[in-house]
N, C-alpha and C positions, 0 to 999 in steps of 0.2 A: 297223398299225390293230388296233382294240380290239373293233369290234362281231361279233356271231356269225356273221354273213354270210363274215366272213376267216377263220374257223376250221374245219377239219374236219368233216363232219357225224359224229353219232354212230352207230357202229353200230347196226345195229335187228336183225337177223333175224329180224323178228317179220313178218308178211302186212301189207300197206299197208292194208285194213279196221279193225286195230286202231291204236285212239286212245292217243297218247303216253302217257297215264296209265292203260289197261288193264293188267291182272297181265301176261298174255303181254308186252305191248311194254316194261313195265319191267322184268320178267325180262331178255327178250333184251340192253336198253339197259345193265343194270348188270354182265350177265356179258361183256359186248363190252367194258368197260373196261379199264384196266390199272392198275397200283397208283398210287394220289396221294398227294400230303400229305394229303388229306382221309382218307383210307381210313386210315393213321401216325398220324394224329391221334384216330383211332375207337379203334386199338389202344393206342394211349400211355394212354388215358384208362381204357379200360376193364382194361388192365392196372395203373394204379393204384389202382382198385377190388379187383380181387383179390387184389393186396398186400397192401392193408388188411386185406380178408375171412380170408386167409388169417392172417393175424397175430394178428387177434381168436382166431381159433379157438386158434393155439398159445399165447397166452396164458394157456388154462387149465393147459397142463402148470408153466407159471412159476408160476401160482395155487397150484399142490396142493403144488409144495416150500416154497414161503412161508407159507402157511397151516398146513403141517403142523408148522411150524419154531418153536420159542420165538422171540418172545413170543407167538404167536398160539396154536401147539398146538389147533386147531380140531379138534373130532371128527370122527372118519372119517366118520360118517353124513351130519354137516353139510356135510363137505368134499363128499362125492359129490354131494349132494343140487345143492350151487353148481356142480362140474363138470358135470353133468348138465343144468342148467339152457341152457345153448348148444344144446346137441345138440338137446335139448327144443322149443326156439325155431325151429332149423332143419327139425326133418322138417315142423313147421307150417308155415314161411313158403317152404317150396320151390313146392308144391303154390298155396298160395294169390297169391302174388307172379305162377306162371304165369302163373294166373288175368287177372291185373291185367294182364301183359303182352301178352295176347290182347285183353282190350277197352279197354286204355287207350292200346297201344302200347308197345314195348322201350325207347325212351329214355326214356319215363316213369315205367313200372316200375324202370328202375335208378337214376332220381334218388330214387324214392321208397326205395328198399333202401338208399341210402347216409346219405340222411338220417336215416332211422329208425336206421341204424348209428351215425349221428354221437352221435344223443340217447340210446340207448342207452349209449354209450361214455363218452360227458361225464356221465352220471347214475352210472355205475359209479364213475369217478373220484371224483365227489362225495360217494359214499353214505357213509355214518357206522353203519352195522351191517351183519349179515350177509342179514338178509332184504331191505333196501334192495339190496345189492350182489348177491343172485341172481337180484331181479326186474329189474333192470337187462342183466341177462346174458340172462336171458329175452327181452327184447327186442331187443340186439343179436344172438342168436340167430337170431331171427325175420328180422332182415333179411341176415345170413350167408348162412342157406341159398335166400334167394330169388337172390344176386345171380350167384355162378356159372352156372346153366344160363341164364338173361336174358342174360349180358353173350356166352354162347357162341353162344346163339339171333341174337343183334345182329350180333356179327361175321359168322356163315354169312348172316345176311342180304345184307350190304352187300361182303364181300370178292369179287372175284374171283375165279372156281373153281379157275385156278390157282394161286393164293397162298392158299385157304383155310385147306388143311389145316395148311401152315407158320406160318400168322399166330395160328391158332388153338391150336399149338404153341409159339410162342413166348411168346405171352399169360401160358399157364397156367407155365412154365418160368421168366418172372420174377417172376408172380405170389406161385408159393410159395418164393420166398425171402424173403417175409416171415414165413415161421416161423422160419427163422435168424435174421432181423433183429429180431423182438421177444425172442427169448432173449439173443441177444447183448447189447441194450438193457438188461435190467433186468439182466444181469450186471455190463457197463460201471457202472451209476450205482448200482448197489451199495454200495460201500466208501465214496461220500459222495453220498448224494442232494441233490440242488441244493433249496435254498431248503427243506431238511427233508421233502420230501414224496417219501411212499414209491417205489421205482422203477417199482412195477406200476402206481401210478396216473398217472406218469406216462408209461406205457406207450398208456395208456388215455384220455388227454388227447390223445397224438400220433394216436394212431388216429381220434380224434373229430375232432380238423382235417384228416385227409388225407380221410375222407368228408366234409367240410363242403367240401373245393376241387374232390372229384369230383363233388359234385351239382352247382357251381357249373357247372364244366367240361362237364359232361354238357347244359347249356342251352346251350351253344354248338354244340351236335352238331345235323347232321339228323336226323328219325327214320327208321326203316327205311322206303324207298321200297316195298318188296312186302309188308311188314303195312298199309301206307295203301290200296295197291290191292287188297289182298284184303279189306278190309272197306271198298270201294267208294268211297273218298276220290280220287278220279282226279286232283282239281286238283291237291289236295298232295302225292302220289305224284308226279306231274310237274315241281312244284316242286323237292321232294325231290331228285329223279333229277337234275334240273338240276344243281343244286349238284357232285354226283360230276364230272358232264360238264366243268364248268367249269372243276372244280381239274384234268380232264386234257385243256385246252384245246379241248373240242370244243364244237362246236353241239348242241342238240337236236334233236329230229328236228322236222318240222311233223306236224300233224295231217293226215288222209286229205282230198283234196279233195272239194268238196259237203258 
């Protein structure tokens, strides 16, 4: 049988007077769920985004080595400006995207950071001069600063309490491998760059592609039910929470009688 009545009811833990979409009820419903495939899908997409985010930051180290050496031999002042551009953008992006996440939702804000990261990465890969490259890296930095705190907030919102810490650490642990991956990629392509394109440009292209993939995948995930409930969108919160309960094979609770 596939209907909801054939499945065990979701653990409630909230007073009967609380409707299914209230913040109290949503919190109790989410916290009572086991770890499901939907939780793991969210973890995977957040980890992909963090991997791309960290790789973008670490690429600055490769750019420093590349542009200091011949044939570029970039003046140290110009190089310092280029390297600082990512962190300057990140300092602004973190609080701005925090406000965006509170206003428009965690998932939408995460999509926004990755979409902007893709634009910045691909623009940097296609840049023809220092000014264009520095401007593109500022755009990337703006997104890079916003993604990690938003991803942590989203994961904390939806993960079961007993697995929350482990899931956050797993996301961070795998995501930070992006730093090693991008350095190894640049070094591996250096002896014979494909199509004659510089390795650092390939790294930016790949980062842009991964960011686009992450943007698309986030569209398939539910918004944080806690956030929806906290802004008074009870029906949407109930539906989003129902996706997690469905993934766990549980029937959503009924509203209070009368």
